[in-house]
C-alpha positions in Angstrom: 1.0 21.2 10.5 1.1 23.1 7.1 3.2 21.9 4.2 5.1 25.2 4.2 6.0 25.0 7.8 7.3 21.4 7.4 9.4 22.5 4.4 10.9 25.3 6.4 11.8 23.0 9.3 13.4 20.5 7.0 15.4 23.3 5.2 16.7 24.6 8.6 17.7 21.1 9.7 19.4 20.5 6.3 21.2 23.9 6.6 22.6 23.1 10.1 23.6 19.5 9.3 25.2 20.1 5.9 26.8 23.3 7.2 28.4 21.2 10.0 29.5 18.7 7.4 31.2 21.5 5.5 33.0 22.6 8.6 34.1 19.0 9.3 35.3 18.7 5.7 37.3 21.9 6.0 39.1 20.4 9.0 40.1 17.4 6.9 41.2 19.7 4.1 43.4 21.7 6.5 45.7 18.6 6.7 46.6 19.0 3.0 50.0 20.6 2.4 48.6 23.1 -0.1 46.3 24.6 2.6 48.2 27.1 4.7 47.1 28.4 8.2 46.2 31.8 6.7 43.8 30.1 4.3 42.2 27.8 6.9 39.7 30.4 8.1 38.5 31.2 4.5 38.3 27.5 3.6 36.2 26.8 6.7 33.8 29.7 6.0 33.4 28.7 2.4 32.8 25.0 3.2 30.2 25.9 5.8 28.4 28.3 3.4 28.4 25.8 0.6 27.1 23.1 2.8 24.4 25.3 4.3 23.3 26.5 0.8 23.1 22.9 -0.4 21.2 21.9 2.7 18.7 24.8 2.3 18.0 24.1 -1.4 18.1 20.3 -1.7 17.1 18.9 1.6 13.3 19.0 1.0 13.7 17.2 -2.3 16.0 14.6 -0.7 13.8 14.0 2.3 10.2 15.0 1.7 9.7 13.5 -1.8 10.9 9.9 -0.8 8.9 10.1 2.4 5.7 11.1 0.4 6.3 8.3 -2.0 6.8 5.9 0.8 3.6 7.1 2.5 1.6 6.7 -0.7 3.0 3.2 -1.2 2.1 2.2 2.4 -1.4 3.6 2.0 -2.0 1.2 -0.8 -1.0 -1.9 1.2 -3.8 -3.6 3.2 -3.5 -3.2 7.0 -3.5 -7.0 7.4 -0.4 -7.3 5.2 1.4 -4.6 7.1 0.6 -6.3 10.4 1.7 -9.7 9.1 4.9 -8.3 7.7 5.8 -6.5 11.0 5.1 -9.7 13.0 7.2 -11.8 10.5 10.1 -9.4 10.7 10.2 -9.5 14.5 10.0 -13.2 14.6 12.7 -13.5 12.0 15.0 -11.1 13.9 14.4 -13.1 17.2 15.3 -16.4 15.6 18.3 -14.7 13.8 19.6 -13.4 17.1 19.5 -16.9 18.6 21.2 -18.4 15.6 23.8 -15.6 15.4 25.1 -16.0 19.0 27.1 -19.2 18.5 28.5 -17.9 15.1 29.7 -14.8 16.9 32.2 -17.0 18.9 34.0 -17.9 15.7 37.5 -16.4 15.1 37.9 -13.0 13.5 36.8 -12.0 10.8 34.0 -14.6 10.6 32.8 -13.9 14.1 32.3 -10.2 13.2 30.4 -10.4 9.9 28.5 -13.7 9.9 26.1 -12.8 12.8 24.8 -9.8 10.9 24.4 -11.8 7.7 22.5 -14.6 9.5 20.3 -12.1 11.3 19.5 -10.4 8.0 18.7 -13.7 6.3 16.3 -14.8 9.1 14.6 -11.3 9.1 14.1 -11.4 5.3 12.8 -15.0 5.5 10.3 -14.2 8.3 9.2 -11.1 6.4 8.7 -13.0 3.1 6.8 -15.9 4.7 4.5 -13.5 6.6 3.7 -11.5 3.5 3.1 -14.6 1.4 0.9 -16.3 4.0 -0.8 -13.6 6.1 -3.4 -16.2 7.2 -0.8 -17.6 9.6 -1.6 -14.8 12.0 -5.4 -15.1 11.6 -5.7 -17.0 14.8 -3.8 -14.3 16.8 -5.9 -11.6 15.3 -9.1 -13.5 16.1 -8.1 -13.8 19.7 -7.2 -10.1 19.9 -10.6 -9.1 18.4 -12.4 -11.5 20.8 -10.7 -10.0 23.8 -11.5 -6.5 22.5 -15.2 -7.4 22.2 -15.4 -8.7 25.7 -14.3 -5.4 27.3 -16.8 -3.5 29.4 -19.1 -1.4 27.3 -18.7 1.7 29.5 -14.9 1.6 29.2 -15.2 1.3 25.5 -17.5 4.3 25.3 -15.2 6.4 27.5 -12.3 5.6 25.3 -14.0 6.8 22.2 -13.0 10.2 20.9 -15.9 12.7 20.9 -17.5 13.5 17.5 -15.9 16.6 15.9 -18.8 18.9 14.7 -17.6 21.6 12.4 -19.7 24.8 12.5 -20.2 26.8 9.3 -20.9 30.6 9.2 -24.6 30.3 8.5 -25.4 28.2 11.5 -23.4 30.5 13.8 -25.3 33.6 12.5 -28.6 31.8 12.8 -28.2 31.5 16.5 -30.6 28.6 17.2 -27.6 26.4 17.9 -27.0 28.1 21.3 -30.6 27.1 22.4 -30.2 23.6 21.0 -26.9 23.1 23.0 -28.6 24.0 26.2 -31.0 21.2 25.8 -28.2 18.7 25.9 -29.2 16.8 22.7 -25.9 17.4 21.0 -22.9 15.3 22.0 -19.3 15.8 20.9 -17.3 18.9 20.5 -17.7 22.0 18.3 -14.8 22.9 15.9 -14.6 26.4 14.4 -11.9 26.6 11.8 -10.0 29.8 11.5 -11.2 30.3 7.9 -14.9 30.3 9.2 -14.0 32.8 11.8 -12.3 35.0 9.2 -15.4 34.8 7.0 -17.6 35.8 10.0 -15.3 38.7 10.8 -15.5 39.8 7.1 -19.3 39.8 7.3 -19.2 41.8 10.5 -16.9 44.4 8.8 -19.2 44.8 5.8 -20.3 48.2 4.6 -23.9 46.9 4.3 -25.8 47.4 7.5 -27.8 44.2 7.4 -24.7 42.0 6.7 -22.7 43.9 9.4 -25.5 43.2 12.0 -25.6 39.6 11.0 -21.9 39.2 11.3 -21.8 40.9 14.7 -24.7 38.6 15.8 -22.7 35.6 14.7 -19.6 36.7 16.7 -21.8 37.3 19.8 -23.4 33.8 19.4 -19.9 32.3 19.1 -18.8 34.0 22.3 -22.0 32.8 24.0 -21.3 29.2 22.9 -17.8 29.4 24.4 -19.0 30.8 27.7 -22.3 28.9 28.3 -22.5 25.8 26.0 -22.1 22.4 27.7 -20.5 21.2 24.4 -16.8 22.2 24.2 -16.0 24.8 21.6 -12.5 24.7 20.0 -11.0 27.2 17.5 -8.5 25.5 15.2 -6.1 27.0 12.6 -6.3 24.0 10.3 -6.6 25.2 6.6 -6.8 23.8 3.1 -4.5 26.1 1.2 -5.2 24.4 -2.2 -9.0 25.1 -1.8 -10.4 28.6 -2.2 -14.1 28.3 -1.3 -15.0 28.2 2.4 -17.7 25.5 2.0 -15.2 23.3 0.1 -12.6 23.8 2.8 -15.2 22.8 5.4 -16.1 19.6 3.6 -12.4 18.7 3.1 -11.6 19.3 6.7 -14.6 17.3 7.9 -13.4 14.4 5.8 -9.9 14.7 7.1 -11.0 14.8 10.8 -13.8 12.2 10.3 -16.3 14.7 11.7 -19.7 16.1 10.8 -20.8 19.6 9.6 -23.5 21.5 11.4 -25.3 23.9 9.1 -28.6 25.3 7.8 -27.3 25.9 4.3 -29.3 23.7 1.9 -26.6 23.7 -0.9 -23.7 22.9 1.6 -25.9 20.1 3.0 -26.4 18.4 -0.4 -22.8 18.8 -1.6 -21.5 17.4 1.7 -23.9 14.4 1.5 -22.7 13.7 -2.0 -19.2 13.4 -0.7 -20.2 11.1 2.2 -19.8 13.7 4.9 -22.2 13.5 7.8 -24.4 16.7 8.0 -26.5 18.0 10.9 -29.0 20.4 9.5 -30.7 22.8 12.0 -33.7 23.3 9.6 -34.3 19.6 9.3 -34.2 19.3 13.1 -36.7 22.2 13.4 -39.1 20.5 10.9 -38.8 17.2 12.7 -40.0 18.6 16.0 -42.8 20.7 14.7 -46.4 20.0 15.8 -47.9 17.0 14.0 -51.5 17.7 12.9 -53.6 15.1 11.0 -56.6 15.8 8.7 -59.8 16.1 10.8 -58.1 17.5 13.9 -59.3 20.7 15.4 -57.2 23.6 16.8 -57.3 27.4 17.3 -55.3 29.8 15.1 -55.0 33.6 15.0 -55.5 34.7 11.4 -52.8 37.4 10.7 -53.0 38.2 7.0 -54.4 37.6 3.6 -53.4 34.5 1.7 -52.2 34.2 -1.9 -55.4 32.6 -3.2 -58.9 34.1 -3.2 -60.6 34.4 0.2 -57.7 32.8 2.1 -56.3 33.8 5.5 -52.9 32.9 6.9 -51.8 32.2 10.5 -48.8 30.6 12.2 -48.4 28.0 14.9 -46.1 28.6 17.8 -43.3 26.7 16.1 -43.6 28.8 12.9 -45.7 26.3 10.8 -47.8 28.2 8.3 -51.6 27.5 8.4 -53.6 28.5 5.3 -57.3 29.0 6.3 -59.7 28.5 3.4 -62.5 31.1 3.5 -60.6 32.9 6.3 -60.3 36.3 4.7 -63.1 37.7 6.8 -61.4 36.4 10.0 -58.2 38.4 9.7 -57.3 39.7 13.2 -59.4 37.1 14.9 -58.6 33.8 16.7 -60.9 31.0 15.4 -61.2 27.3 15.6 -60.4 25.4 12.4 -60.3 21.8 11.2 -57.3 20.4 9.3 -58.0 19.5 5.6 -54.6 18.4 4.5 -50.9 18.7 5.4 -48.2 19.4 2.7 -44.5 18.9 3.2 -42.5 21.4 1.0 -38.8 22.2 0.7 -39.5 25.2 3.0 -41.2 23.1 5.6 -44.6 21.8 6.6 -47.8 23.7 5.5 -51.2 23.1 6.9 -54.5 23.8 5.1 -57.6 24.2 7.3 -61.2 25.4 7.2 -63.1 27.4 9.8 -65.6 25.6 12.0 -67.9 28.7 12.0 -67.4 29.8 15.6 -65.0 32.6 16.6 -62.9 32.0 19.7 
């Protein structure tokens, strides 16, 4: 839930509670001799309004700030210390309740106050001992972890939450993700934040024809994923109001959800990796499954165009890998048999250099 929504709810609660307190206070004031019956209505209204205004203005400061400080303080305490403190507190309260029962039989006023004092002392003692010696519960924790490790592996796998995979705009527009999903290689659930959908809609409404077509293609791919993908697709309205850039929002949300980012954006990939966010890059997947050819292997290629260097021809394999054919300029438009000379891995992908065998196919 957003911070503004939480503040609004707290303000409304404060308004209602302190407004009710103002009304109750006006009832008490009505018993004063100086307050006549004709003035009672005005006193009640003024008290209720004053209480409501105070509740609206000051409740977030009185409630949210202490809670935030408490949350930050608790986050700095090791989990083992919190567990030990809770266990020590419960043990102390149990022993205090046993010790307080006979004291409660004492005559008034001792029988009324001493049980609470004894219970508080035992609770504080148990809490202090547990915090000072957290190793006392080590045996209990070891037993619990041993029992957990002996559970059936299938039950453990079923209990795990699916991996949240956040889609960015570029991978949706790219469209290959729909084909990858149909293969069943991706496990988890797709998350499309509202700010990514808004960016996609902004691209689809662009005045530039190319950008508009890309945006509409992205919206169509997203609809196709929702209808046909075996991986669940969820639209969420989570946002990071303090962050302006969409890529930065996506990284922050992935860190908060403990999920991964699916993209084909090189810069987003590197920035996310620097912040220890798992990245699934479609381009890296495509390069990984391309045909592997080693120097000395023979294959056929259709030479499509002239290369950059003198007397070179260029063709492409079925997976899009570029093949540079040395002395292949005269074979443009023909399908020939070639032998691999060398294979280079570049930032753009794999590139194969080959030489004709001298016989046209």
